[in-house]
N, C-alpha and C positions, 0 to 999 in steps of 0.2 A: 419540443419536437427535435431540435438539434441533438439533445442528449440521447434520445431514442435512436436516432440515426447512427450516432457514434457507437452505441452499444451493439446495434445490429451489424455494423461493419466489423466490429471486433469479433463477434460470434462467427461471422462468415470466414474471416481470415484465420481464426483459431481452428475451425474445423478443416480448413484447407491443409493443415499440417498432417492430417491423418493419411496414412499409407504413403508417406513420402520419406525419403532418407533425411536424416539430420545428424549433426556431428556426434551426438551422444551426450551432449551437455548444452546448457543454455547460456547465452551471452547477450549483452545489450548492443545497440547499434554503434556504440563506441568500442565494441569488441572486448569489453570487460566481462569476464566469466562470473556468473552468479552462483549462489549456493542452493537455489531452488532446484530440486531434482527428484526423481524416484530412486528408491533404494536399489531397484533392479538395474539401473543405469550405472551404479556405483562401481568404480574401479579404485583401488587404493591410491593410485596416482592422482585421481581427480581432486582429492582433498587439497593438494598443493596448488591446483589451478584456480581455486576460488578467489575472486577479486583480482586476478592477474589479467594482463592485457595481451591479447593475441596480436603478434606482430608479423608472423609469417606462417605459411602453410606449405609443407614439403620443401622448406628452405627458401620459398619465394615470398617476398614481402606482399602483404595484402593491404589495400587501402580502405576497404569498407567491410562491414559485417556481411553484406550480400556476397562478397567474394569468398568468405569462409563457408557460407552455406553452399555456394556453387561448387566449391572444391569437394565437399562431402557428397553432393549429388553425383559429381563426375566419378568419384571413387567407387560409389555403390555400397549397398548394405553389406556389412561384414568386413569390408576392406579397412585396414589400419591407415590412418592419416596422421602424420607427424606435425604437431603444432609447436611453434616457437612462442613462448610467453615471457612477459616481463612484469616483475613486481618490484617496485622501487628500483634498486640497483641490481637485482638478480635477474638473469636471463637463463631460461631452461627450456628443454624440449620434452614433449609428451606424445607418445603414440597411442591413439585412441580409436577403437573400431567405430565405423559408421553404423548407426542403428536405424531401424524403421519405426517411425512414430505411429503408434497404434491407438485404437479407441480407448484402450485401458490407460495409456499415457495421457490422453486427453481428459479422461474422467478424473484422474488423480491430480493432474497438474493444472490444466486450464479451466476445467469446469467449475472448481470452487471459486476461482477468481471471477469468472463471468457471472456465475449464479449469485454469489453474495454481493457482488458489485451492483447488479441490476436490482436485487432485493433491497439493498440499502437506499438506493435512489428512489425506488417505488414507495417504500415505507415512509421515508422522510417526506416525500411529496404528498402522500396521503394524509399524514398528520398536519402538514402545513395547510393543506386544503381544508381540513376539519377545523383547526383552530389557528388561523393566521394572526389572531389578535394577541397570542401569547408570545412574549419575548423568548422564552425557553424553546418553544416549538420552532420559531424562526431560526434560532441559533442551531438547533438540532438539525434542521433541514440543510443549513450551510455545511455542517459537519458530514451529514449523510451524503450530500452531493459530492464533496471532496473525496470522501472515502470510497464512494461508489465508482466515481470516475477513475480513481487510482487503481482500484481492483479490476474494473471492467477492461481498462486499457492495458492491464498487466500482461496478458499473453502477447499483445502487439509489440511490447518492448523487446521481445525476443525474435520478432519477425512478423510481418514485413516492415515494421517500424514506421507505420503511418502516423501513429499518435504518441510517439515517444515524448514529444514536447508536452502533450496534454497530460501524460502520466506524471512527468516531473513537476509541472505547474500544480496539478491536483495534490500531489504529495506535499509540496511546499505550503499549500494553503491549509493543510490539516492542522498544524500546530495553532495558528491563530483561530481556526474554527473551534477547536476545543477550548481555547481561552475565551472565545466569545460565549460559549455555553456556560463556562464558569462564571463569567461576569453577569450573565443573565440570571444565574442562581443567587448571587450575592449582592450585586450592586447595580441592578438594572435601572434604578430610578435616579442614580447620580448622573448629572449632565455631562461630566467629564469622561465618563466611562466609554461612551460611544466614540468620542474622539480618539481615545487611546486604542480601542479595539480597531478602529478604521486605520490608524497609523500602523498598527502591527500587521494588519492584512496587507497594506501597501509594501511594508518592508519585506515580508515573506513572498509576496508576489514578485518583487524585484529579485529576491534570492532565487526563486524558481526560474526567472528569466535568465539569470546567470548560469544556473545549472543546465538549462537548455543550450545556451550558447557555448559553454565550456565543457560539455559532456564528452568531447573527444580528447580531452586532456586529463588523463587519469590523476596526475599529481594535483590538479585543481579540483576536479570533479568529485573524487572520493572524499576528501576532507569536508567539502560543502554538503555532500550527501549525508555524511555522518553527523554534521551539524543539524540538519533537518531532523534526523532520527533522534538526536539528543534533545532538541527542542520539543519534539512530539512526546517523548517520554516524560519530560518535565511538565508539559502542559497536561498530560494525563494524570500525573501525580497531583498537580494543583487542583484538577477537577475532582479527583477522589477526595482530596483533603477538604474541598469546599462542601462536598456532600456530607462528610463526617461532621464538619462544623455545623451545618444546618440541622443534621440529625441531633447533635448534642444540644443545640440551642432551642430546639423545638419550634422553630419558625415555620416549618412545614409539617403536615401530617406524617407521622412515622412510617406508615406503610408505603407511602409514595417515595419517600427518601430511601427506604430500604430496597425498594424495587429498582430505583435508579442506581443505587450502589451495587446491588447484585448484578445488574446489567453490565456495568463497566468492569467489575472484577472478574466475572465469569468469561467475558469476551476477550480479556487481555492477559489473563494469568499465563496461558500457554505461551503467548508471544513473549512475555517478559522472561519466562523460563528459558525459552530458546536463546534469547539475547545473553542471559546470565551464563548459560552453560555452553555457549558457542565454542570457546576455546577447547573444551573437553570432548566435544562431540566428534564421532567418527562417521556418522550417517548424515546425509544431506537434509536440508530443511524440508519437511513434508508439508506440502500446500494444504491438504485437508486439515491437519492438526493446527496449522497456523491460522488459516483463514475461516474455516467453517464456524468456529465459536463467535466470530465477529457478527454473525447473522442475528444473534440474540440482542445485541446492543441497541440498534435503532428501534426495534419493536418494544422491548421492555422500557427503554428510556421514554419513548413516546407515550406509552401507557402511564408511566409515572408522572409525566408533566401535564398531560391533558386533564382538564378539570371540567366537569359538566357546567354549562352556563348557570349562573346564579350563585355558585359557591364563592365566597369572599376570597379576595387576593390573599394568598397564603403568606406573603411577605408582611402584610399588615403595615402598621404605622412605623415599624422599625426600619423599613427599606431606605 
């Protein structure tokens, strides 16, 4: 029930953006500009603003992200507002027109986050209810819950910032959740595995807490955020490698392993491509292209791991 309430609040807050002025770009409550945007918002100068820190509006220092939004509302749609930004040691100014947030903006930017987030939570919960006895399904549910909350609270991290803390904690929990799924595939019967996985969960939960506390300090926050992304990428590679290992060894039926492998590859290929080509891109990150493919992962993975009662444990005596 608490998860349902959080998602419902996030949907309400996200729809409240519609028909309201906004600065023409998105930023966190730490006033760090992000790269998620629509191509129709794009100005050549905005490429320089990504991951920079807003320090002033119209030459006046701002203390909160709400101050930046308030300045855009006061200026009105179409008016140019000058922002002072800082990235590392560089300080620069950009004049950007205020835009009206439309339903088309909502559909392209916020709807994929909310929809896929709610879908991941619901699908993970459905499989966990269906087969709570399977370690893979329990691990899948943990990953679906972390992914779903990170996505569903995504719009909120751009305002009104109610659940910025929950977004960061959910994001930090994703790498150990994927590791949990990997161990459930390979070493679930080893007594020491549970201890290691629990320890990794605790370490990354602590890292998430540090992200929450230090999110207003860009020089600390951004390296820690990149560390979480790096850990997540490596956890995904380890998971893919574990599936390939199981496929080669024949320890599980080939169709099930192929389905699980197709699920992770299909859902993450675009995200990996975005990361690899980021320095060369001139367009902003498109939320639908990045997020919508993730919807296939919980469903196909759950179908791959669920086994009808009575079928022998596919790990067999080798586990």
